[in-house]
ROTIBA-503676 format. One record per residue: residue number from 1; residue in three letters; x, y, z of N, C-alpha, C, O in turn. Coordinates in steps of 0.001 Angstrom, whole numbers, plus 500000, padded with zeros to 6 digits. Each point is the difference from the previous one (the first is absolute). Layout:
BEGIN
   pos   code      nc1      nc2      nc3     cac1     cac2     cac3      cc1      cc2      cc3      oc1      oc2      oc3
   NUM    ALA        X        Y        Z        X        Y        Z        X        Y        Z        X        Y        Z
...
//
This chain:
BEGIN
   pos   code      nc1      nc2      nc3     cac1     cac2     cac3      cc1      cc2      cc3      oc1      oc2      oc3
     1    MET   323038   364938   489842   501100   500105   499275   500029   499124   498759   501038   499914   499344
     2    LEU   497809   499404   500299   499746   499384   498820   499650   500992   498826   499281   500958   500281
     3    PRO   501151   498897   498475   499582   500636   499006   498376   500107   499885   499309   499040   500341
     4    LYS   500140   502102   499192   498574   500030   500145   499256   498946   499240   498864   499673   500341
     5    ALA   501746   499792   498645   499267   499008   499212   499987   498558   500849   499137   499154   499766
     6    LEU   501825   500663   501168   500069   498790   500858   499433   500102   501368   500078   499026   500749
     7    ARG   499328   502134   499655   499519   500274   501165   498486   499437   500075   499210   499970   499057
     8    PRO   500571   499622   502167   498545   499531   500223   499038   501220   500039   500423   501093   500377
     9    SER   498374   498744   499263   499128   501145   499923   499664   500420   501430   500220   499290   500981
    10    ARG   499246   501880   499051   499634   500505   501307   498791   499192   500423   499915   499732   501198
    11    ASP   499102   499827   497949   498870   499230   500487   500458   498614   500418   499373   499392   500867
    12    TRP   501660   500106   498570   500512   498710   500485   500544   500016   501307   499852   499100   500827
    13    LEU   500855   502073   499353   500580   500089   501484   498982   500261   500983   500059   499387   501066
    14    ILE   499081   501381   498738   498818   500279   500845   499327   498519   500399   499843   499628   501163
    15    GLY   499841   499705   497814   499523   498640   500332   500660   499127   500717   499469   499312   500871
    16    LYS   501910   500641   498776   501121   499031   500503   500137   500429   501566   500035   499068   500803
    17    PHE   500028   501955   499586   500121   500487   501439   498931   500427   500538   500112   500587   501076
    18    ASN   498580   499241   498336   498770   500275   500533   499915   501489   500833   499645   500181   501165
    19    ILE   500744   500679   497964   500011   501468   500552   499058   500800   499059   499699   499605   498874
    20    ASN   499874   501519   501666   499287   501061   499147   500971   500809   499270   501218   499913   500160
    21    LEU   498151   500934   498973   500828   500969   499119   500837   500996   500869   501180   500274   499781
    22    SER   497988   500275   501324   500852   501011   500826   501221   499308   500683   501081   500587   500055
    23    GLN   498766   498312   500404   500951   499281   500742   501237   499557   498883   501159   499865   500391
    24    TYR   498511   499959   498400   501007   499716   499035   500789   501450   499721   501231   499964   500023
    25    TYR   498185   501152   499746   500636   501201   499959   500762   500364   501208   501063   500612   499901
    26    TYR   498424   499029   501271   500754   500405   501260   501358   499187   500087   501056   500528   500351
    27    TRP   498833   498272   499334   501167   499297   500040   501089   500331   498754   501221   499889   500107
    28    LEU   498207   500451   498944   500972   500629   498860   500811   501136   500550   501149   500190   499603
    29    ARG   498277   500575   501307   500726   501300   500467   500659   499652   501250   500726   500902   500418
    30    HIS   499229   498088   500271   500397   499684   501249   501497   500077   500035   500573   499253   499207
    31    PRO   500187   501525   501577   501515   500152   500156   500622   498632   500048   500920   499716   499233
    32    ASN   498556   499340   501736   500658   498819   500243   500015   499179   498783   501048   499434   499690
    33    LEU   497751   500426   499489   500005   499113   498795   500905   500601   499006   500798   499276   499405
    34    ASN   499139   502076   500350   501010   500641   499059   501454   499713   500312   500836   499786   499123
    35    ALA   499421   500223   502193   501417   499876   500534   500377   498433   499570   501100   499693   499540
    36    ALA   497933   499473   500660   500199   498530   499804   500247   499750   498578   500903   499254   499620
    37    ARG   498227   501421   499521   500079   499782   498542   501373   500635   499593   500676   499292   499253
    38    ARG   499793   501776   501062   501304   500560   499570   501007   499075   500350   500849   499658   499176
    39    GLU   499122   499842   502157   501148   499093   500289   500044   498693   499194   501050   499447   499671
    40    TYR   497665   500089   500029   499903   498768   499076   500733   500241   498752   500877   499266   499545
    41    VAL   498637   501956   499880   500566   500473   498580   501486   500000   500156   500714   499438   499169
    42    LYS   499804   501223   501950   501441   500042   499997   500747   498660   500089   501057   499837   499391
    43    GLN   498361   499153   501412   500501   498698   499909   499873   499250   498658   500902   499292   499551
    44    PHE   497937   500913   499854   499828   499199   498693   500929   500515   498961   500461   499221   499166
    45    TYR   499845   502047   500832   500794   500620   498919   501413   500301   500313   500710   500683   499262
    46    SER   499712   498747   501945   501408   500350   500334   500981   499455   499241   501089   500571   499943
    47    ASP   498702   498365   499429   500977   499184   499182   500261   500759   498670   501039   499841   499359
    48    ASP   497903   501042   500241   500112   500701   498794   500688   501325   499947   500318   500541   498941
    49    ILE   499912   499990   502316   500518   501199   500214   501349   500144   499245   500210   501047   499387
    50    PRO   500666   498014   500624   501302   500112   499402   499883   500156   498690   500731   500838   499472
    51    ASP   498432   498480   499789   499731   499947   498420   499518   501221   499576   500304   500467   498903
    52    VAL   498754   500248   502111   499305   501262   499487   501235   501067   500084   500279   500719   499041
    53    LEU   500418   499315   502166   501114   500922   500051   500969   499833   498858   500357   501040   499446
    54    MET   500112   497850   500127   500764   499755   498796   499388   500486   498793   500704   500630   499211
    55    ALA   498181   499182   500557   499276   500731   498726   499856   501423   500125   500024   500697   498986
    56    MET   499819   499840   502228   499801   501357   500225   501582   500648   499742   500156   501015   499321
    57    LYS   500878   498318   501259   501270   500507   499648   500464   499974   498499   500687   500893   499503
    58    ASP   498874   498002   499829   500170   500004   498498   499401   501163   499371   500611   500749   499238
    59    GLU   498142   499383   501113   499211   501163   499317   500640   501240   500273   500173   500822   499100
    60    ALA   500244   499406   502241   500526   501285   500373   501405   500296   499201   500224   501137   499586
    61    LEU   500611   497908   500235   501182   500061   499209   499726   500197   498494   500863   500492   499273
    62    ALA   498114   499180   500333   499475   500097   498672   499429   501252   499726   499612   500257   498860
    63    GLY   500279   500674   502198   499615   501351   499833   498328   500283   500501   499377   501040   499788
    64    ASN   500216   497998   500773   498541   500215   500488   500016   500715   501133   500390   499392   500996
    65    VAL   499267   501830   499143   500081   500985   501238   499172   499638   501188   500355   500266   501148
    66    HIS   498436   499069   498525   499191   499509   500970   500468   498746   500834   499880   499834   501214
    67    ALA   500732   499250   497770   500651   498904   500802   501078   500316   500818   500198   499435   501075
    68    ALA   500643   501609   498378   501221   500401   500815   499505   500650   501282   500591   499694   501035
    69    ARG   498401   501160   499025   499505   500476   501228   499384   498937   500850   500369   499969   501174
    70    LEU   498882   499283   498481   499582   498812   500804   501035   499194   500654   500000   499675   501187
    71    PHE   500999   499993   497815   501013   499082   500553   501084   500762   501059   500592   499382   500886
    72    LEU   499529   501762   498918   500780   500895   500896   499247   500193   501313   500542   499929   501102
    73    GLU   498170   500321   498693   499213   500145   501229   499889   498681   500952   499962   500101   501226
    74    TYR   499995   498787   498163   499961   498684   500625   501421   499661   500579   500156   499760   501197
    75    VAL   500833   500232   497927   501313   499484   500425   500785   500989   500857   500725   499574   500899
    76    ASP   499153   501757   498848   500848   500887   500730   499193   501005   500800   500562   501005   500437
    77    GLU   498127   498771   499779   499095   500962   500595   500294   501401   499557   500155   500905   500820
    78    TRP   499921   499276   497889   500203   501366   499246   498827   500632   500222   498943   499429   500271
    79    ASP   501242   501917   499604   498911   500943   500055   499193   500011   501357   498877   500500   500071
    80    LYS   501765   498918   501001   499406   500086   501248   500285   501288   500631   501146   500448   499971
    81    ASP   497879   500193   500609   500180   501397   500544   500817   499887   501424   499497   499549   501029
    82    PRO   501792   500916   498859   500864   499805   501317   499484   500666   501072   500331   499628   501125
    83    ARG   498780   501459   498709   499428   500777   501116   498885   499243   500736   499636   500325   501130
    84    SER   499869   498710   498221   498956   499117   500658   500493   498922   500964   499238   499416   500771
    85    LYS   502235   500318   499139   500503   499124   500898   500113   500531   501447   499955   501197   500282
    86    ASP   500196   497798   500610   500283   500399   501443   501484   500669   499923   500899   499566   499280
    87    PRO   499199   501465   501506   501346   500787   499859   501063   499113   500478   501076   500100   499410
    88    ASP   498831   499041   501556   501009   498966   500237   500333   499119   498897   501136   499528   499988
    89    GLU   497993   500153   499016   500362   499197   499031   500572   500606   498799   500551   499290   499159
    90    ARG   499348   502035   500700   500394   500704   498817   501580   499760   499802   500733   499917   500986
    91    GLU   499768   499975   497689   501314   500095   499876   500643   501316   500301   499376   501056   499904
    92    LEU   501855   498872   500456   500781   501204   500246   500342   500685   498667   500380   499395   498997
    93    PRO   499429   502037   501110   500319   500629   498705   501548   499913   499739   500858   499965   500881
    94    ILE   499352   500008   497794   501470   499944   499697   500560   501368   499843   499452   500853   499302
    95    PRO   501699   499349   501390   500785   501338   499843   500262   500296   498488   500167   499152   499123
    96    ALA   499838   502253   500726   500278   500386   498630   501239   499565   499455   500057   499884   498776
    97    SER   501012   499837   501954   501381   499790   499632   499898   498634   499451   500629   499701   498985
    98    GLU   498517   499347   501706   500033   498569   499496   498986   499890   498847   500046   498999   499286
    99    VAL   499038   501968   500484   499154   499938   498801   500868   500228   498783   499798   499336   498984
   100    LYS   501176   501591   501074   500814   500265   498830   501069   498923   499678   500529   499935   498890
   101    VAL   499746   499277   502067   500896   498978   499943   499391   498833   499403   500603   499300   499186
   102    ILE   498026   500437   501260   499198   498971   499475   499769   500104   498479   500089   499068   499200
   103    ILE   499551   502411   500489   499770   500085   498521   501225   499966   499289   499926   499578   498845
   104    TYR   501313   500810   501630   501142   499793   499347   500306   498447   499582   500344   499582   498894
   105    ASN   499437   499705   502283   500296   498422   499879   499207   499448   498898   500457   499212   499172
   106    LEU   498160   501293   500845   499029   499341   498985   500312   500627   498651   499742   499299   499022
   107    GLN   500752   501861   500774   500334   500464   498615   501360   499196   499594   500179   499721   498815
   108    GLN   500633   499963   502022   501158   499239   499707   499683   498666   499553   500648   499461   499103
   109    LYS   498298   499932   501533   499698   498671   499691   499334   499893   498634   500198   499072   499215
   110    PHE   498944   502028   500560   499233   499778   498641   500574   500822   498926   499534   499828   498874
   111    TYR   501437   501069   501293   500463   500901   499007   501523   499928   499805   500611   500579   499102
   112    GLY   499916   498653   501834   501548   499842   499824   500690   501130   500733   499404   500677   500838
   113    LYS   501811   499505   498845   500911   500972   500561   500092   501359   499320   501050   500636   500085
   114    LYS   497855   499866   499212   499733   501229   499452   499578   501221   501065   500126   501190   499710
   115    ILE   499420   498390   501403   499509   500888   500919   501087   500428   500978   500697   499118   500500
   116    GLU   499506   502143   499811   501078   500342   501068   499399   499788   501338   498789   500033   500222
   117    GLN   502188   499738   500700   499799   499835   501527   499097   501275   500516   500403   501128   499718
   118    PRO   498574   498737   500915   499378   501108   500565   500739   500822   500925   500832   499510   500764
   119    GLU   498883   501794   499198   500864   500962   501003   499215   499950   501320   498844   499606   500152
   120    GLN   502005   500868   500770   499436   499822   501482   498844   500949   500104   500012   501124   499499
   121    ILE   499059   498399   501132   498704   500953   500135   500225   500858   501241   500349   499583   501104
   122    GLU   499358   501871   498494   500265   500993   500934   499491   499745   501422   500717   500077   500999
   123    ASN   497910   499596   499003   499135   499936   501204   499946   498580   500383   499079   499334   499527
   124    GLU   501782   500094   501269   500054   498631   500451   498789   499590   500855   499640   498827   500102
   125    GLY   499782   502157   500479   498878   499605   501129   498682   500036   499049   499007   499517   500544
   126    GLU   500829   500908   498302   498810   499668   499119   499637   498661   499862   500814   499146   499648
   127    VAL   497885   500587   500634   499599   498561   499705   498988   500080   499026   499184   500915   499888
   128    VAL   500927   497942   499318   499045   499779   498897   499143   498670   500231   500562   498915   500150
   129    SER   498181   501212   499870   499035   498822   500151   499981   499148   498976   500202   500470   498880
   130    GLU   499569   498189   501260   499727   499098   498842   498738   499891   499459   499814   499105   499175
   131    ALA   499164   501727   501169   498839   500088   499381   500104   500451   498704   498990   500129   499308
//
């Protein structure tokens, strides 16, 4: 987890732990060691996450598309494939009549009262997915 310039050398580690080169590479690939390393990194940097999120949000609002995508993926689980979820955990689809009302309410909120109320939808049984 240390930057390369601060990491001990491979030779130093081999001498310190009295192991050979093949053992060294075996432990580098060992799942338990890698899981422990990831957990340590999470704990070490957990205090910095809010600062990084705020910086990403600021960059996103300034127009940085990559920062916006990262921010939305982290905060809102944006761009997750709903088909990959367990069927019991999927959100229920929104009926078409409610979609039209939601769009109307958003238009009113952002554009004022210039938009007319939506007409009743002919096929009330039709469902529109949130995907």
